[in-house]
mmCIF file as Biopython writes it, N, C-alpha, C and O atoms, coordinates in Angstrom:
data_model
#
loop_
_atom_site.group_PDB
_atom_site.id
_atom_site.type_symbol
_atom_site.label_atom_id
_atom_site.label_alt_id
_atom_site.label_comp_id
_atom_site.label_asym_id
_atom_site.label_entity_id
_atom_site.label_seq_id
_atom_site.pdbx_PDB_ins_code
_atom_site.Cartn_x
_atom_site.Cartn_y
_atom_site.Cartn_z
_atom_site.occupancy
_atom_site.B_iso_or_equiv
_atom_site.auth_seq_id
_atom_site.auth_asym_id
_atom_site.pdbx_PDB_model_num
ATOM 1   N N  . MET A ? 1  ? 0.730  -1.252 -0.050  1.0 0.0 1  A 1 
ATOM 2   C CA . MET A ? 1  ? 0.044  0.282  0.105   1.0 0.0 1  A 1 
ATOM 3   C C  . MET A ? 1  ? 0.706  1.253  0.477   1.0 0.0 1  A 1 
ATOM 4   O O  . MET A ? 1  ? 1.297  1.471  1.535   1.0 0.0 1  A 1 
ATOM 5   N N  . GLN A ? 2  ? 0.541  2.067  -0.794  1.0 0.0 2  A 1 
ATOM 6   C CA . GLN A ? 2  ? 1.566  3.246  -1.302  1.0 0.0 2  A 1 
ATOM 7   C C  . GLN A ? 2  ? 1.401  4.492  0.212   1.0 0.0 2  A 1 
ATOM 8   O O  . GLN A ? 2  ? 0.530  4.425  1.080   1.0 0.0 2  A 1 
ATOM 9   N N  . ASN A ? 3  ? 2.299  5.328  0.138   1.0 0.0 3  A 1 
ATOM 10  C CA . ASN A ? 3  ? 1.305  6.233  0.846   1.0 0.0 3  A 1 
ATOM 11  C C  . ASN A ? 3  ? 2.327  7.775  0.675   1.0 0.0 3  A 1 
ATOM 12  O O  . ASN A ? 3  ? 3.435  7.919  0.158   1.0 0.0 3  A 1 
ATOM 13  N N  . HIS A ? 4  ? 1.360  8.831  1.383   1.0 0.0 4  A 1 
ATOM 14  C CA . HIS A ? 4  ? 1.813  10.509 1.457   1.0 0.0 4  A 1 
ATOM 15  C C  . HIS A ? 4  ? 2.698  10.627 2.784   1.0 0.0 4  A 1 
ATOM 16  O O  . HIS A ? 4  ? 3.117  11.742 3.095   1.0 0.0 4  A 1 
ATOM 17  N N  . ILE A ? 5  ? 3.041  9.352  3.690   1.0 0.0 5  A 1 
ATOM 18  C CA . ILE A ? 5  ? 3.594  9.944  4.922   1.0 0.0 5  A 1 
ATOM 19  C C  . ILE A ? 5  ? 4.922  10.982 4.479   1.0 0.0 5  A 1 
ATOM 20  O O  . ILE A ? 5  ? 5.078  12.158 4.808   1.0 0.0 5  A 1 
ATOM 21  N N  . ARG A ? 6  ? 5.761  10.168 3.668   1.0 0.0 6  A 1 
ATOM 22  C CA . ARG A ? 6  ? 7.312  11.196 3.543   1.0 0.0 6  A 1 
ATOM 23  C C  . ARG A ? 6  ? 6.663  12.373 3.174   1.0 0.0 6  A 1 
ATOM 24  O O  . ARG A ? 6  ? 7.044  13.250 3.950   1.0 0.0 6  A 1 
ATOM 25  N N  . GLU A ? 7  ? 5.720  12.899 2.217   1.0 0.0 7  A 1 
ATOM 26  C CA . GLU A ? 7  ? 6.026  14.627 1.781   1.0 0.0 7  A 1 
ATOM 27  C C  . GLU A ? 7  ? 4.771  14.831 3.373   1.0 0.0 7  A 1 
ATOM 28  O O  . GLU A ? 7  ? 4.856  15.957 3.865   1.0 0.0 7  A 1 
ATOM 29  N N  . LEU A ? 8  ? 4.304  14.400 3.698   1.0 0.0 8  A 1 
ATOM 30  C CA . LEU A ? 8  ? 3.667  14.945 5.075   1.0 0.0 8  A 1 
ATOM 31  C C  . LEU A ? 8  ? 4.497  15.019 5.899   1.0 0.0 8  A 1 
ATOM 32  O O  . LEU A ? 8  ? 4.214  15.929 6.678   1.0 0.0 8  A 1 
ATOM 33  N N  . ARG A ? 9  ? 5.521  14.464 6.181   1.0 0.0 9  A 1 
ATOM 34  C CA . ARG A ? 9  ? 6.237  14.853 7.167   1.0 0.0 9  A 1 
ATOM 35  C C  . ARG A ? 9  ? 7.405  15.652 6.582   1.0 0.0 9  A 1 
ATOM 36  O O  . ARG A ? 9  ? 8.068  16.423 7.275   1.0 0.0 9  A 1 
ATOM 37  N N  . LYS A ? 10 ? 7.581  15.487 5.566   1.0 0.0 10 A 1 
ATOM 38  C CA . LYS A ? 10 ? 8.354  16.868 5.352   1.0 0.0 10 A 1 
ATOM 39  C C  . LYS A ? 10 ? 8.267  18.427 5.464   1.0 0.0 10 A 1 
ATOM 40  O O  . LYS A ? 10 ? 9.075  19.311 5.746   1.0 0.0 10 A 1 
ATOM 41  N N  . SER A ? 11 ? 6.771  18.383 5.080   1.0 0.0 11 A 1 
ATOM 42  C CA . SER A ? 11 ? 5.793  19.444 4.997   1.0 0.0 11 A 1 
ATOM 43  C C  . SER A ? 11 ? 5.611  20.118 6.423   1.0 0.0 11 A 1 
ATOM 44  O O  . SER A ? 11 ? 5.151  21.259 6.470   1.0 0.0 11 A 1 
ATOM 45  N N  . VAL A ? 12 ? 5.901  19.560 7.392   1.0 0.0 12 A 1 
ATOM 46  C CA . VAL A ? 12 ? 5.177  19.765 8.768   1.0 0.0 12 A 1 
ATOM 47  C C  . VAL A ? 12 ? 6.691  19.726 9.350   1.0 0.0 12 A 1 
ATOM 48  O O  . VAL A ? 12 ? 6.741  20.016 10.545  1.0 0.0 12 A 1 
ATOM 49  N N  . LYS A ? 13 ? 7.913  19.429 8.751   1.0 0.0 13 A 1 
ATOM 50  C CA . LYS A ? 13 ? 9.334  20.056 9.280   1.0 0.0 13 A 1 
ATOM 51  C C  . LYS A ? 13 ? 9.261  18.724 10.363  1.0 0.0 13 A 1 
ATOM 52  O O  . LYS A ? 13 ? 9.580  18.728 11.552  1.0 0.0 13 A 1 
ATOM 53  N N  . LEU A ? 14 ? 8.745  17.616 9.566   1.0 0.0 14 A 1 
ATOM 54  C CA . LEU A ? 14 ? 9.062  16.463 11.404  1.0 0.0 14 A 1 
ATOM 55  C C  . LEU A ? 14 ? 10.422 15.601 10.757  1.0 0.0 14 A 1 
ATOM 56  O O  . LEU A ? 14 ? 10.460 15.467 9.534   1.0 0.0 14 A 1 
ATOM 57  N N  . SER A ? 15 ? 11.378 15.104 11.482  1.0 0.0 15 A 1 
ATOM 58  C CA . SER A ? 15 ? 11.885 14.204 10.788  1.0 0.0 15 A 1 
ATOM 59  C C  . SER A ? 15 ? 11.368 12.782 11.267  1.0 0.0 15 A 1 
ATOM 60  O O  . SER A ? 15 ? 10.418 12.648 12.039  1.0 0.0 15 A 1 
ATOM 61  N N  . GLN A ? 16 ? 12.278 11.483 10.592  1.0 0.0 16 A 1 
ATOM 62  C CA . GLN A ? 16 ? 11.426 10.339 10.895  1.0 0.0 16 A 1 
ATOM 63  C C  . GLN A ? 16 ? 11.498 10.316 12.272  1.0 0.0 16 A 1 
ATOM 64  O O  . GLN A ? 16 ? 10.525 10.299 13.027  1.0 0.0 16 A 1 
ATOM 65  N N  . GLU A ? 17 ? 12.957 10.314 12.673  1.0 0.0 17 A 1 
ATOM 66  C CA . GLU A ? 17 ? 12.782 10.036 14.415  1.0 0.0 17 A 1 
ATOM 67  C C  . GLU A ? 17 ? 11.820 10.722 15.252  1.0 0.0 17 A 1 
ATOM 68  O O  . GLU A ? 17 ? 11.059 10.297 16.121  1.0 0.0 17 A 1 
ATOM 69  N N  . GLU A ? 18 ? 12.026 11.864 14.797  1.0 0.0 18 A 1 
ATOM 70  C CA . GLU A ? 18 ? 10.764 12.815 15.797  1.0 0.0 18 A 1 
ATOM 71  C C  . GLU A ? 18 ? 9.136  12.255 15.671  1.0 0.0 18 A 1 
ATOM 72  O O  . GLU A ? 18 ? 8.248  12.220 16.524  1.0 0.0 18 A 1 
ATOM 73  N N  . LEU A ? 19 ? 9.145  11.791 14.073  1.0 0.0 19 A 1 
ATOM 74  C CA . LEU A ? 19 ? 7.638  11.245 13.909  1.0 0.0 19 A 1 
ATOM 75  C C  . LEU A ? 19 ? 7.359  9.822  14.691  1.0 0.0 19 A 1 
ATOM 76  O O  . LEU A ? 19 ? 6.325  9.520  15.287  1.0 0.0 19 A 1 
ATOM 77  N N  . ALA A ? 20 ? 8.718  8.915  14.511  1.0 0.0 20 A 1 
ATOM 78  C CA . ALA A ? 20 ? 8.859  8.027  15.656  1.0 0.0 20 A 1 
ATOM 79  C C  . ALA A ? 20 ? 8.462  8.248  16.897  1.0 0.0 20 A 1 
ATOM 80  O O  . ALA A ? 20 ? 7.631  7.497  17.408  1.0 0.0 20 A 1 
ATOM 81  N N  . LYS A ? 21 ? 8.911  9.150  17.475  1.0 0.0 21 A 1 
ATOM 82  C CA . LYS A ? 21 ? 8.645  9.321  19.371  1.0 0.0 21 A 1 
ATOM 83  C C  . LYS A ? 21 ? 7.055  9.808  19.586  1.0 0.0 21 A 1 
ATOM 84  O O  . LYS A ? 21 ? 6.290  9.706  20.545  1.0 0.0 21 A 1 
ATOM 85  N N  . LEU A ? 22 ? 6.911  10.397 18.214  1.0 0.0 22 A 1 
ATOM 86  C CA . LEU A ? 22 ? 5.422  11.086 18.706  1.0 0.0 22 A 1 
ATOM 87  C C  . LEU A ? 22 ? 4.502  9.891  18.523  1.0 0.0 22 A 1 
ATOM 88  O O  . LEU A ? 22 ? 3.388  9.965  19.043  1.0 0.0 22 A 1 
ATOM 89  N N  . CYS A ? 23 ? 4.866  8.698  17.783  1.0 0.0 23 A 1 
ATOM 90  C CA . CYS A ? 23 ? 4.313  7.703  17.449  1.0 0.0 23 A 1 
ATOM 91  C C  . CYS A ? 23 ? 4.502  6.455  18.309  1.0 0.0 23 A 1 
ATOM 92  O O  . CYS A ? 23 ? 3.807  5.440  18.268  1.0 0.0 23 A 1 
ATOM 93  N N  . LYS A ? 24 ? 5.665  6.718  19.177  1.0 0.0 24 A 1 
ATOM 94  C CA . LYS A ? 24 ? 5.612  5.464  20.350  1.0 0.0 24 A 1 
ATOM 95  C C  . LYS A ? 24 ? 6.422  4.263  19.292  1.0 0.0 24 A 1 
ATOM 96  O O  . LYS A ? 24 ? 6.240  3.091  19.620  1.0 0.0 24 A 1 
ATOM 97  N N  . VAL A ? 25 ? 7.175  4.490  18.222  1.0 0.0 25 A 1 
ATOM 98  C CA . VAL A ? 25 ? 7.621  3.092  17.548  1.0 0.0 25 A 1 
ATOM 99  C C  . VAL A ? 25 ? 9.023  3.637  16.892  1.0 0.0 25 A 1 
ATOM 100 O O  . VAL A ? 25 ? 9.364  4.817  16.958  1.0 0.0 25 A 1 
ATOM 101 N N  . SER A ? 26 ? 9.644  2.796  16.368  1.0 0.0 26 A 1 
ATOM 102 C CA . SER A ? 26 ? 11.173 3.429  16.368  1.0 0.0 26 A 1 
ATOM 103 C C  . SER A ? 26 ? 10.811 4.446  14.932  1.0 0.0 26 A 1 
ATOM 104 O O  . SER A ? 26 ? 9.754  4.815  14.418  1.0 0.0 26 A 1 
ATOM 105 N N  . ARG A ? 27 ? 12.464 4.695  14.566  1.0 0.0 27 A 1 
ATOM 106 C CA . ARG A ? 27 ? 12.700 5.137  13.280  1.0 0.0 27 A 1 
ATOM 107 C C  . ARG A ? 27 ? 12.289 4.383  11.998  1.0 0.0 27 A 1 
ATOM 108 O O  . ARG A ? 27 ? 11.612 4.768  11.044  1.0 0.0 27 A 1 
ATOM 109 N N  . GLN A ? 28 ? 13.042 2.894  12.307  1.0 0.0 28 A 1 
ATOM 110 C CA . GLN A ? 28 ? 12.925 1.961  11.555  1.0 0.0 28 A 1 
ATOM 111 C C  . GLN A ? 28 ? 11.203 1.484  10.897  1.0 0.0 28 A 1 
ATOM 112 O O  . GLN A ? 28 ? 11.011 1.095  9.745   1.0 0.0 28 A 1 
ATOM 113 N N  . THR A ? 29 ? 10.217 1.630  11.866  1.0 0.0 29 A 1 
ATOM 114 C CA . THR A ? 29 ? 9.221  1.507  11.839  1.0 0.0 29 A 1 
ATOM 115 C C  . THR A ? 29 ? 8.674  2.643  10.712  1.0 0.0 29 A 1 
ATOM 116 O O  . THR A ? 29 ? 8.015  2.376  9.707   1.0 0.0 29 A 1 
ATOM 117 N N  . ILE A ? 30 ? 8.994  3.596  11.020  1.0 0.0 30 A 1 
ATOM 118 C CA . ILE A ? 30 ? 8.867  4.742  10.009  1.0 0.0 30 A 1 
ATOM 119 C C  . ILE A ? 30 ? 8.799  4.899  8.900   1.0 0.0 30 A 1 
ATOM 120 O O  . ILE A ? 30 ? 7.796  5.199  8.252   1.0 0.0 30 A 1 
ATOM 121 N N  . ASN A ? 31 ? 10.367 4.628  8.356   1.0 0.0 31 A 1 
ATOM 122 C CA . ASN A ? 31 ? 11.058 4.470  7.587   1.0 0.0 31 A 1 
ATOM 123 C C  . ASN A ? 31 ? 10.457 3.142  6.753   1.0 0.0 31 A 1 
ATOM 124 O O  . ASN A ? 31 ? 10.041 3.412  5.626   1.0 0.0 31 A 1 
ATOM 125 N N  . ALA A ? 32 ? 10.402 2.317  7.001   1.0 0.0 32 A 1 
ATOM 126 C CA . ALA A ? 32 ? 10.051 1.022  6.646   1.0 0.0 32 A 1 
ATOM 127 C C  . ALA A ? 32 ? 8.438  1.042  5.976   1.0 0.0 32 A 1 
ATOM 128 O O  . ALA A ? 32 ? 8.140  0.436  4.948   1.0 0.0 32 A 1 
ATOM 129 N N  . ILE A ? 33 ? 7.321  2.012  6.930   1.0 0.0 33 A 1 
ATOM 130 C CA . ILE A ? 33 ? 6.066  2.154  6.025   1.0 0.0 33 A 1 
ATOM 131 C C  . ILE A ? 33 ? 6.216  3.209  4.540   1.0 0.0 33 A 1 
ATOM 132 O O  . ILE A ? 33 ? 5.725  3.092  3.417   1.0 0.0 33 A 1 
ATOM 133 N N  . GLU A ? 34 ? 7.283  4.422  5.252   1.0 0.0 34 A 1 
ATOM 134 C CA . GLU A ? 34 ? 7.470  5.168  3.972   1.0 0.0 34 A 1 
ATOM 135 C C  . GLU A ? 34 ? 7.924  4.352  3.216   1.0 0.0 34 A 1 
ATOM 136 O O  . GLU A ? 34 ? 7.286  4.510  2.176   1.0 0.0 34 A 1 
ATOM 137 N N  . ASN A ? 35 ? 8.688  3.504  3.066   1.0 0.0 35 A 1 
ATOM 138 C CA . ASN A ? 35 ? 8.995  2.750  1.591   1.0 0.0 35 A 1 
ATOM 139 C C  . ASN A ? 35 ? 8.647  1.610  1.360   1.0 0.0 35 A 1 
ATOM 140 O O  . ASN A ? 35 ? 9.239  0.616  0.938   1.0 0.0 35 A 1 
ATOM 141 N N  . ASP A ? 36 ? 7.172  1.914  1.807   1.0 0.0 36 A 1 
ATOM 142 C CA . ASP A ? 36 ? 5.820  0.371  1.412   1.0 0.0 36 A 1 
ATOM 143 C C  . ASP A ? 36 ? 6.276  -0.733 2.106   1.0 0.0 36 A 1 
ATOM 144 O O  . ASP A ? 36 ? 5.528  -1.711 2.120   1.0 0.0 36 A 1 
ATOM 145 N N  . LYS A ? 37 ? 7.360  -0.803 2.699   1.0 0.0 37 A 1 
ATOM 146 C CA . LYS A ? 37 ? 8.064  -2.544 3.481   1.0 0.0 37 A 1 
ATOM 147 C C  . LYS A ? 37 ? 7.198  -2.963 4.157   1.0 0.0 37 A 1 
ATOM 148 O O  . LYS A ? 37 ? 7.075  -4.184 4.050   1.0 0.0 37 A 1 
ATOM 149 N N  . TYR A ? 38 ? 6.373  -2.390 4.973   1.0 0.0 38 A 1 
ATOM 150 C CA . TYR A ? 38 ? 5.861  -2.340 5.978   1.0 0.0 38 A 1 
ATOM 151 C C  . TYR A ? 38 ? 4.421  -1.219 6.577   1.0 0.0 38 A 1 
ATOM 152 O O  . TYR A ? 38 ? 4.416  -0.032 6.901   1.0 0.0 38 A 1 
ATOM 153 N N  . ASP A ? 39 ? 3.338  -2.243 6.519   1.0 0.0 39 A 1 
ATOM 154 C CA . ASP A ? 39 ? 1.629  -1.841 6.216   1.0 0.0 39 A 1 
ATOM 155 C C  . ASP A ? 39 ? 1.540  -1.625 8.068   1.0 0.0 39 A 1 
ATOM 156 O O  . ASP A ? 39 ? 1.373  -2.538 8.877   1.0 0.0 39 A 1 
ATOM 157 N N  . PRO A ? 40 ? 1.659  -0.575 8.291   1.0 0.0 40 A 1 
ATOM 158 C CA . PRO A ? 40 ? 1.395  -0.204 9.799   1.0 0.0 40 A 1 
ATOM 159 C C  . PRO A ? 40 ? 0.426  -1.105 10.335  1.0 0.0 40 A 1 
ATOM 160 O O  . PRO A ? 40 ? 0.047  -1.949 9.523   1.0 0.0 40 A 1 
ATOM 161 N N  . THR A ? 41 ? -0.132 -1.170 11.587  1.0 0.0 41 A 1 
ATOM 162 C CA . THR A ? 41 ? -1.655 -1.385 12.099  1.0 0.0 41 A 1 
ATOM 163 C C  . THR A ? 41 ? -2.686 -0.315 11.944  1.0 0.0 41 A 1 
ATOM 164 O O  . THR A ? 41 ? -2.271 0.521  11.140  1.0 0.0 41 A 1 
ATOM 165 N N  . LEU A ? 42 ? -4.022 0.016  12.465  1.0 0.0 42 A 1 
ATOM 166 C CA . LEU A ? 42 ? -4.719 0.433  11.971  1.0 0.0 42 A 1 
ATOM 167 C C  . LEU A ? 42 ? -4.187 1.427  13.253  1.0 0.0 42 A 1 
ATOM 168 O O  . LEU A ? 42 ? -3.981 2.628  13.077  1.0 0.0 42 A 1 
ATOM 169 N N  . GLN A ? 43 ? -3.983 0.706  14.660  1.0 0.0 43 A 1 
ATOM 170 C CA . GLN A ? 43 ? -3.989 1.861  15.226  1.0 0.0 43 A 1 
ATOM 171 C C  . GLN A ? 43 ? -2.908 3.025  15.032  1.0 0.0 43 A 1 
ATOM 172 O O  . GLN A ? 43 ? -3.084 4.237  15.161  1.0 0.0 43 A 1 
ATOM 173 N N  . LEU A ? 44 ? -1.714 2.317  14.680  1.0 0.0 44 A 1 
ATOM 174 C CA . LEU A ? 44 ? -0.425 3.118  14.685  1.0 0.0 44 A 1 
ATOM 175 C C  . LEU A ? 44 ? -0.936 4.250  12.738  1.0 0.0 44 A 1 
ATOM 176 O O  . LEU A ? 44 ? -0.743 5.466  12.732  1.0 0.0 44 A 1 
ATOM 177 N N  . ALA A ? 45 ? -1.370 3.717  11.760  1.0 0.0 45 A 1 
ATOM 178 C CA . ALA A ? 45 ? -2.419 4.936  10.847  1.0 0.0 45 A 1 
ATOM 179 C C  . ALA A ? 45 ? -2.955 5.735  11.732  1.0 0.0 45 A 1 
ATOM 180 O O  . ALA A ? 45 ? -2.651 6.925  11.655  1.0 0.0 45 A 1 
ATOM 181 N N  . PHE A ? 46 ? -3.728 5.366  12.616  1.0 0.0 46 A 1 
ATOM 182 C CA . PHE A ? 46 ? -4.206 6.653  13.350  1.0 0.0 46 A 1 
ATOM 183 C C  . PHE A ? 46 ? -3.279 7.414  13.946  1.0 0.0 46 A 1 
ATOM 184 O O  . PHE A ? 46 ? -3.119 8.546  13.489  1.0 0.0 46 A 1 
ATOM 185 N N  . ASP A ? 47 ? -2.648 7.079  14.830  1.0 0.0 47 A 1 
ATOM 186 C CA . ASP A ? 47 ? -1.704 7.824  15.286  1.0 0.0 47 A 1 
ATOM 187 C C  . ASP A ? 47 ? -0.710 8.851  14.770  1.0 0.0 47 A 1 
ATOM 188 O O  . ASP A ? 47 ? -0.392 9.864  15.394  1.0 0.0 47 A 1 
ATOM 189 N N  . ILE A ? 48 ? -0.205 8.469  13.460  1.0 0.0 48 A 1 
ATOM 190 C CA . ILE A ? 48 ? 0.678  9.021  12.712  1.0 0.0 48 A 1 
ATOM 191 C C  . ILE A ? 48 ? -0.701 9.893  11.516  1.0 0.0 48 A 1 
ATOM 192 O O  . ILE A ? 48 ? -0.416 10.823 10.762  1.0 0.0 48 A 1 
ATOM 193 N N  . ALA A ? 49 ? -1.970 9.342  11.635  1.0 0.0 49 A 1 
ATOM 194 C CA . ALA A ? 49 ? -2.837 10.741 10.683  1.0 0.0 49 A 1 
ATOM 195 C C  . ALA A ? 49 ? -2.818 11.642 11.833  1.0 0.0 49 A 1 
ATOM 196 O O  . ALA A ? 49 ? -2.681 12.780 11.383  1.0 0.0 49 A 1 
ATOM 197 N N  . SER A ? 50 ? -2.897 11.665 13.194  1.0 0.0 50 A 1 
ATOM 198 C CA . SER A ? 50 ? -3.061 12.554 13.824  1.0 0.0 50 A 1 
ATOM 199 C C  . SER A ? 50 ? -2.191 13.308 14.138  1.0 0.0 50 A 1 
ATOM 200 O O  . SER A ? 50 ? -2.579 14.378 14.609  1.0 0.0 50 A 1 
ATOM 201 N N  . VAL A ? 51 ? -0.870 13.116 14.034  1.0 0.0 51 A 1 
ATOM 202 C CA . VAL A ? 51 ? 0.683  13.517 14.021  1.0 0.0 51 A 1 
ATOM 203 C C  . VAL A ? 51 ? 0.593  14.676 13.173  1.0 0.0 51 A 1 
ATOM 204 O O  . VAL A ? 51 ? 0.781  15.810 13.614  1.0 0.0 51 A 1 
ATOM 205 N N  . LEU A ? 52 ? 0.281  14.406 11.836  1.0 0.0 52 A 1 
ATOM 206 C CA . LEU A ? 52 ? 0.706  15.030 10.633  1.0 0.0 52 A 1 
ATOM 207 C C  . LEU A ? 52 ? -0.724 15.443 10.421  1.0 0.0 52 A 1 
ATOM 208 O O  . LEU A ? 52 ? -1.045 15.314 9.239   1.0 0.0 52 A 1 
ATOM 209 N N  . ASN A ? 53 ? -1.855 15.980 11.334  1.0 0.0 53 A 1 
ATOM 210 C CA . ASN A ? 53 ? -2.710 16.618 11.134  1.0 0.0 53 A 1 
ATOM 211 C C  . ASN A ? 53 ? -3.729 16.108 9.679   1.0 0.0 53 A 1 
ATOM 212 O O  . ASN A ? 53 ? -4.151 16.951 8.888   1.0 0.0 53 A 1 
ATOM 213 N N  . THR A ? 54 ? -3.981 14.753 9.538   1.0 0.0 54 A 1 
ATOM 214 C CA . THR A ? 54 ? -4.402 14.640 8.801   1.0 0.0 54 A 1 
ATOM 215 C C  . THR A ? 54 ? -5.116 13.120 8.732   1.0 0.0 54 A 1 
ATOM 216 O O  . THR A ? 54 ? -4.805 12.215 9.506   1.0 0.0 54 A 1 
ATOM 217 N N  . THR A ? 55 ? -6.061 12.999 7.742   1.0 0.0 55 A 1 
ATOM 218 C CA . THR A ? 55 ? -6.981 11.496 7.789   1.0 0.0 55 A 1 
ATOM 219 C C  . THR A ? 55 ? -5.954 10.430 7.735   1.0 0.0 55 A 1 
ATOM 220 O O  . THR A ? 55 ? -4.764 10.671 7.529   1.0 0.0 55 A 1 
ATOM 221 N N  . VAL A ? 56 ? -6.606 8.840  7.990   1.0 0.0 56 A 1 
ATOM 222 C CA . VAL A ? 56 ? -6.367 8.179  7.437   1.0 0.0 56 A 1 
ATOM 223 C C  . VAL A ? 56 ? -6.337 7.935  5.918   1.0 0.0 56 A 1 
ATOM 224 O O  . VAL A ? 56 ? -5.319 7.527  5.360   1.0 0.0 56 A 1 
ATOM 225 N N  . ASP A ? 57 ? -7.490 8.200  5.263   1.0 0.0 57 A 1 
ATOM 226 C CA . ASP A ? 57 ? -7.220 7.684  3.873   1.0 0.0 57 A 1 
ATOM 227 C C  . ASP A ? 57 ? -6.890 8.973  3.323   1.0 0.0 57 A 1 
ATOM 228 O O  . ASP A ? 57 ? -7.149 8.972  2.119   1.0 0.0 57 A 1 
ATOM 229 N N  . LYS A ? 58 ? -6.500 9.889  3.654   1.0 0.0 58 A 1 
ATOM 230 C CA . LYS A ? 58 ? -5.531 11.011 3.464   1.0 0.0 58 A 1 
ATOM 231 C C  . LYS A ? 58 ? -3.897 10.514 2.755   1.0 0.0 58 A 1 
ATOM 232 O O  . LYS A ? 58 ? -3.184 10.871 1.817   1.0 0.0 58 A 1 
ATOM 233 N N  . LEU A ? 59 ? -3.858 9.330  4.023   1.0 0.0 59 A 1 
ATOM 234 C CA . LEU A ? 59 ? -1.956 9.036  4.046   1.0 0.0 59 A 1 
ATOM 235 C C  . LEU A ? 59 ? -1.778 8.016  3.038   1.0 0.0 59 A 1 
ATOM 236 O O  . LEU A ? 59 ? -0.741 7.874  2.391   1.0 0.0 59 A 1 
ATOM 237 N N  . PHE A ? 60 ? -3.021 7.173  2.903   1.0 0.0 60 A 1 
ATOM 238 C CA . PHE A ? 60 ? -2.571 5.597  2.315   1.0 0.0 60 A 1 
ATOM 239 C C  . PHE A ? 60 ? -3.423 5.690  0.487   1.0 0.0 60 A 1 
ATOM 240 O O  . PHE A ? 60 ? -4.540 6.098  0.167   1.0 0.0 60 A 1 
ATOM 241 N N  . ILE A ? 61 ? -2.413 5.179  -0.261  1.0 0.0 61 A 1 
ATOM 242 C CA . ILE A ? 61 ? -3.496 5.087  -1.653  1.0 0.0 61 A 1 
ATOM 243 C C  . ILE A ? 61 ? -3.314 3.223  -1.774  1.0 0.0 61 A 1 
ATOM 244 O O  . ILE A ? 61 ? -2.329 2.493  -1.887  1.0 0.0 61 A 1 
ATOM 245 N N  . SER A ? 62 ? -4.739 2.978  -1.685  1.0 0.0 62 A 1 
ATOM 246 C CA . SER A ? 62 ? -5.103 1.652  -1.514  1.0 0.0 62 A 1 
ATOM 247 C C  . SER A ? 62 ? -4.836 1.379  -3.024  1.0 0.0 62 A 1 
ATOM 248 O O  . SER A ? 62 ? -5.386 2.120  -3.838  1.0 0.0 62 A 1 
ATOM 249 N N  . SER A ? 63 ? -3.960 0.278  -3.497  1.0 0.0 63 A 1 
ATOM 250 C CA . SER A ? 63 ? -3.613 -0.054 -4.879  1.0 0.0 63 A 1 
ATOM 251 C C  . SER A ? 63 ? -4.910 -0.118 -5.880  1.0 0.0 63 A 1 
ATOM 252 O O  . SER A ? 63 ? -4.752 0.206  -7.057  1.0 0.0 63 A 1 
ATOM 253 N N  . SER A ? 64 ? -6.012 -0.478 -5.469  1.0 0.0 64 A 1 
ATOM 254 C CA . SER A ? 64 ? -7.416 -0.949 -6.059  1.0 0.0 64 A 1 
ATOM 255 C C  . SER A ? 64 ? -8.204 0.479  -6.446  1.0 0.0 64 A 1 
ATOM 256 O O  . SER A ? 64 ? -9.275 0.665  -7.023  1.0 0.0 64 A 1 
ATOM 257 N N  . ASN A ? 65 ? -6.828 1.780  -5.661  1.0 0.0 65 A 1 
ATOM 258 C CA . ASN A ? 65 ? -7.391 3.043  -5.908  1.0 0.0 65 A 1 
ATOM 259 C C  . ASN A ? 65 ? -6.576 3.847  -7.045  1.0 0.0 65 A 1 
ATOM 260 O O  . ASN A ? 65 ? -6.813 5.042  -7.223  1.0 0.0 65 A 1 
ATOM 261 N N  . LYS A ? 66 ? -5.884 3.357  -7.591  1.0 0.0 66 A 1 
ATOM 262 C CA . LYS A ? 66 ? -4.291 4.265  -8.075  1.0 0.0 66 A 1 
ATOM 263 C C  . LYS A ? 66 ? -5.538 4.562  -9.528  1.0 0.0 66 A 1 
ATOM 264 O O  . LYS A ? 66 ? -6.458 3.982  -10.105 1.0 0.0 66 A 1 
ATOM 265 N N  . LYS A ? 67 ? -4.778 5.865  -9.560  1.0 0.0 67 A 1 
ATOM 266 C CA . LYS A ? 67 ? -5.047 6.289  -10.833 1.0 0.0 67 A 1 
ATOM 267 C C  . LYS A ? 67 ? -4.373 5.632  -12.077 1.0 0.0 67 A 1 
ATOM 268 O O  . LYS A ? 67 ? -3.142 5.612  -12.045 1.0 0.0 67 A 1 
ATOM 269 N N  . ARG A ? 68 ? -4.957 5.117  -13.115 1.0 0.0 68 A 1 
ATOM 270 C CA . ARG A ? 68 ? -3.796 4.578  -14.128 1.0 0.0 68 A 1 
ATOM 271 C C  . ARG A ? 68 ? -3.814 5.851  -14.912 1.0 0.0 68 A 1 
ATOM 272 O O  . ARG A ? 68 ? -3.063 5.992  -15.877 1.0 0.0 68 A 1 
#
């Protein structure tokens, strides 16, 4: 599942480490999510969305909803 986390994180001037601390996960977890190597739990998705002041549906792009 693709996502917009990196772009949104950078727009609010947070490092991966800062976002990770605010979400109580490791920097490696944030890195893996941003690089589409790990799908977060629903709770973590909500936590990331909250920190980035957005909604879960705006963070993630379902492969079935990609524009062709």
